[in-house]
N, C-alpha and C positions, 0 to 999 in steps of 0.2 A: 290437468297436469300435461306437460309436454315432455316427450322423451327425445333426448339428443344424444347421438352417438359421438363420443369424443375419443380420438385415438392418438397415440404417440407415433412418431415416425418409425419406431421399431416394429409397429404393428399391434402392440397391445391396445385394446379398446375397452371402453366402459360405456354402458348405457346410463345416462343420468336423467333423472326426473326433476323437473322444475315447474313451479306454477307459471301460468301465462303472464302474470304480473311481475315476474322476476326481472332483476337488473343483470347486466353483464357481470357485475361483481359477484352476484350470487352463483352464477354458473361457473365463474372462474374459481370461486372458493370450493365448490363441490368437486371440480376437476383436480384442484390441488390436493384435496383430501383423498380422493379416489386413487390418484397416482402416487401420493406421498412425495410430491415435488413442491418445493417452496415457491418457486417463481416460474410461471408459465405464461405463454401468450396463445390465445385461441385464434385460429385462422380458419375461415370458411373455405369451402371447396373451390370457390372462384377467386380465392386469394385475398378476400377482405379481412383485414386485421381488426379483431375486436379488442382494441387497445385501451379503451377507457372504461375501467370498471365502474365508473360512476354514472355512465349513461344508461337510460332505461332501455330495456329490450323490447322496444315497440315493434321491431321487425322480426322478432323471434318466431312468430307464426307464419312468416313468409316461407316459400319453398326453398329459398336460398339458404336460410339459416337452419332449416330442418334437415338439410343434408349433413353428411359426415363433417365434423370439425376436427382439425388437427391441433393438438396441444404441443406447442414448441417450448421445450424447457429452456429457460433463459439463465444466463450466467449473471449472478449478482456480485457486485463489487462494493467495497468500502474504502474510502480514503479518509485521512484525518489531519487536521491541524493539531496544535497542542491542546486545544480545549473543545474541539467540535468534530463531529463525524458527518460524512455525506454517504448516502447509499444510493446506488443506481444499478440498472441492468443495461447490458450492451444494447445500444440503439434506442434506448428509451427517451421519451420526451419529458419524463418526470423524474425528479430526484427527491430524496427526503433528507433533511438536515436536522441535526439536534446538537445541543451543547451551548456554549457561550455565544450569543448573537454577535458580539464584537470580534469574535475569532472565527467567523464563518458559519456559525450555527443558525443563521437566518438567511435564507436564499429567496425570500418572497419577492424582492425587488427585481430579480432577474429571471424568475421562473418562466415568464412568457417568451424569453429568448431561447430557451432550450429546445433544440430539435435534434433528435438522434444523437444522444451523448455517447461518445466513443471512449473517452478517457477523462479522468479527473486527477489532477495533481494538487499538492498543498504545500504552502510555506507554513510557518508557525501560526499565522493568523489569517490566511486567505486561501481561497480555492481558485483553480482555473480548470474549466471544462473544455475539452476539445470536441467539436461537433463533426458530423460526417462530412459537411461541406468544407472542412478545413479552417473554419473560424474558431474563435476562442471567446468564452464568456467567463468573466471573473466576478468574485464577490468576497466580502470580508474587509479587513482593515486595509484602506488604501495605501498606507505606508509600507505594507508588506506584500504588495502585489494585487490587492483587491480591486484596484482601479487601473485598467489597462487602456483608458481612453486616449492617452497620448501616443500609443502605438497601434491602436485598433485598425487603422487603415493598412498597416503592414502585416497584420496577422491574418494572412490568407495562404491557403495551401499548407497549413501547419501539419507536420507529420508526427511531431513529438514535443511534449513539454516536460521540462524538468525544473526542480525547485530546490533552492537553499532554504534556510529558515527565514530569509528576508526577501527573496526575489525569485522571479521566474525567468526561464529562458526557453524560447520556442525555436525548434528546428524546422525550417521551411523546406518545401519540395525542391527548391533550387539550390539547396545546400548552404544557405545563409542562416543567420541566427538573429532573433529579435529578443531583447531583454527589457524587463521593467520591474519596478519595486525599489527597494532601498539601494541607492547608487553605491554605497560603500560596501555592500555585500553581494555583488554580482548583478545588480539591477542596471548598471551602466557599463556597457561593453565597448564604448566608443574608442578606448585606447587600443583595442585589439581588433576593431571591426574590419579593418582592411585585410586581416589574416583569416577571418572567419569565412573562408570560401571552401566549397567542396567538403563541408562537414558531414561526417557519416553518423555520428552520434554525439549527444551531449550528456555528460554525467555531472552530478552535483554532490558536493560535500556539504558540511554544515553551513559554511559561510562563503564558498566560492564555487565557480563552475570550471569544468574542463571539457573542451571540445576535441574530439578525435577526428583528424582529417583523413582524406582518402589515402594519403601517403603514409599513414600511421603516426604522424607527428601529433603533438598535443599543444593546445593553446589554453591557457588558464587566465581567469580574471576574477577579481574580487580582492580581498585583503592581500597585501604583499606578504607572501610566505618565503620569499627569498629564492635562490637557485634559479633565477629567471633564465640565465644563459644556458645552464645545463638542461633545463626542461625544453627549451627551444630545440636543442640538439637531439632529443629523444625521438626514436622511431619504433614502430611496432607496438604502440600502446594499445592494450586490449580492454583494460578496465581501470578506473580510478576511484579510490575511496579517500575519505578525509576525516580526521578528527577535528576538534575545534581549532587546532593550530598547525596541522600538517597534512600532507598528501602522501599517498602510496599508490604507485602505478604498477599493474601487472603487465609485463611485456610479452610479446608473442613467443619468446623462448622459455616462458615460465618463470623468469626472474622478476625481482621486484626492485623498484627504485623509490626511495622515500626522500622527501624534502620538507623543509619548514622548521619549526622550532623543535629542538632536540628533546626537550622534556614533554613534548606533545606528540611524539611518535615520528618526528622528522629525521631522527638518527637511527638507522637500522644496521650500523656498522658492526655491532656486537653479534648480530645473527645473520649477517649478509651471506655467509657461506652456506647457511641452511636453507636460504630462500631459493630453492630450485623446484621446478615443476609445480608452481603454485597455481591452484585453480580458483581460490576465493580469498579475498581479504575483507575482513569486517573491522569496523572502527567503533570504539567507545569514545568518550570525551577527549581522552588524552593518550590512547594506546591503540595498537593494532593487533589483530590475530589473523594469521594466514593458514589456510588449509592446503596441504600439499596433496598431490595425486596419490600418494601412499596412504592418505588418511590421517597423517600426523599433523600436529599444529605447532607453529612457531609464533611467539609473541614478542613484542617490544614496545617501549614507551614507558609511561609513568606506572610503576607497580601498583599504586593505589587505585588505578583505573583499569586494572587487568593486564598490565604490561608484563607481569611475571606469572606464568602458569605452572611453575615448578611443583606446586603442591598437588596438582592433579595430572601432571605430565604422564604418569604411568597409565592413566585412563584414556588419554587422548590418542586413541588408535581407531582406525576405521571411522573417522569423523565425516559425516555427510554434510553438515551445515552448521554455521555459527550465527547466533543473534547476540545483540548487545544492548544493555541499558547505557546510561551515561558513564557508569563506573564499574561495570561487570560484564562478563561474557557467559554464554551458555552454549555448549556444543551438543548437537544431536548426533548420537553414535549409530552405527549400522545395526546394532542389536535393539534399537529403540529406547535405550537409556539416555540419560543426560548428565553431562559433567559441567560444573560451574566454577568460576573463580573471579576474583576481584573483590570489591567492597561488599560485605555481607548485607549492609543496609540497602544496597541497590540490587540485590538478587544474586550476589556472588556466593552465597551459602544456601544450598538447597537440601541440606541434611534432614530437615524436618519433614520433607515430602519425598525424599529419595526413594523410599519403598513404593511410592505411588507412580513414580516416573518409569513406567514400563510400556512398551509398545507405543511410544510417542511418534506422532506423524508430523506435527507442526509446532514450531516455537514462535512466539511473538513477544515483544517487549515494549513497555512504556518507558518513561524516563528512569524509573527505579524499581520495576517489577517485571517478572516473566509470567507467561501463560503457556502451558503445553496442552495441545489437543491430542488425546489418545485415540487408538484405533477403535475403541468402543463408543466414541462420540462424546466422552466426558472430558472435563478440563481440570487441570491441576495448576495452581498458582502459588507463587512465593515472591518475597521481596517486600517492598514498602506497602503496608496494608492500605494506606490512604490512596495510593496510586495504582490499585488493582491487584496488589499482592494477596489480598484477602477477598475470596469470592464466596465465603460461607453464606452470605445473605441470598445469593442466587444459585447456590450449588444444586438445589433440587430442580432447577429449570434447565441446567446445562446438560441436556440429553440430546443426542443426535446432532451434535455440533459439526458443521461442515467446514467452517473457517473462523478465525479470530483476527481482528485488526485492532490497532491501538492508537490512541492519541498519546500525548505526553503523560496524561494523568489517568487514563481509563481504558478499559477494553470493551469491545463489542463482539459478540459471537452470533453468527448466522446459523440457525438451526435448519434441519432437513424439512421441517414443516413451513418454512418461510418466515418464521418469527425471528426477532432479534432480542438478545439479552445483553444488557450493558451493566458494568460495575466499575467501581473506582470512585474518583472524585465526581460528585454530581455536577459541579460547575465545569468540569473538564470533559463532559460527555458521558459520564457514568450513569446517567438517568435518561432513558429513552421512552419513558411511560407516555409522555405527551404526544409522541408521534407513532405509537404502536399501531394505530388503525391506519395511518397513512402508509406505512411500510407495505401493507398488503396491496396498495394501489399502484405500486411502482411498475 
C-alpha cells in the first residue's frame, strides 16, 4: 500500500492509502470521498496535473508523486438543448453528453477537438463550446448551429457566445460579431453587420439577437418584430429579454421599453408608469414579468401565459428572482418561499407543494415544470409530470443537491458527491444512467 498526502488549498489534508497498482481514477475517487467534494483535480508539488482518471498510476511510486498532492475543487457546469445535456468543468478537456443524439446528446465526433473548455451554450438542438484559445467547437443538428464550418476561420478570439433556439452569435475580442445557424432566426446578421462594431455584449431572446454597443445603443436581428426606427434611437440599454414575439429592454435609468407584437408582450403601455427602477425582466412564451428594486413585480402580455399576476400580487413583495416556463412564472421571495402564476398545466399552480416550498435557494424550469432546490439540499418539483414536474421516482436520490439545470423536457441535478440525477422525459435528457460512470471522469 502507498500513503499519499492530499490537501485542499485551505490547508485541510488527508492521508490516503492506495494499492501500488491503482489508477489515477482510484486516487481521485478516494480524495472526492474524503473531502466530500464532487469534482476535484489532483496536482503534484511540481505542478503536474493528474487530469486523466483513466491512466494507470505507473509513476505513483516515484518521489514526485509521493510528495504532497493538492486537490483543486473544480466548478462543474451543465448546459442543455431541448432534449440533451452537456456536463463539463472549467478548463476541462473532457465533456459528458446525454439525451437525444440528434439534439446534441452525442459529442463523440468532436471530443478530440476539446481543449480547456471555458463555456458551452446551446440552441434548441445544438451546442457550441468556447475553448481557452478563443476558438469554438460545435455539435448537434447542423440546421440549428451544430455545423459552424462556414464561419470557422472567423471564430478566433471569441469572448462570448449566445444562442437563440435556432442560431448562435459569437462576440469577438475586436468587438465584432459572427453568427451561424438558421438564417431566419438570427443565424444571418449580414443586414446589420456594418453596425456591429464596438459591441460590448450580445443577448439572445427565443428567436432573435440584440447587441449592445459601447454607446449604449442596441442593434437587433432575426425575425422582424417592428419598431426598427425607435430601437435604433434607444440609448443606455442594459439588458434585453424576449418572448416568442416581442422584446423588452431595461435602460440605464431603470425604465423599460417593449416592442413587437402586442399580444406577445410588445405593448407595455398599460403598465408603463409602473416600470421604474427595474432590475430584472423575465419572459415566458408571450408575457413579461419585471422585478423592481422595491421587490415588487409588474407583469404584462398574454394573461394565459402569465401576463396577469393579480391573483398573487399581494404575495409579490421582496422578490429576489423570477423563472419562467413557456406559460407560467415562479417568483423566489426573500423569505425563501415561492409564488406562482400563469397556466396551471405549465407550473402556474404550486398549491400542492406550497407547504414544502420553504428555504428555497434556486429555481429552474423546463418548458412546463419547475424545480426548487432547498437549503437542505432536497428538491421540490411541480408542473407537467412528463417534463420534470414529477420527481418521485428519484426523490430518494435527491440529497445534497448543489444545482439543477434543465432541458425543455427534463431536469438534471448535480449532487455534492459528484453524481448526477436526472428525471423527466427519458428522450429529453431525463435518463443519464448510460453515462453515470463517465461523469466521474470529467
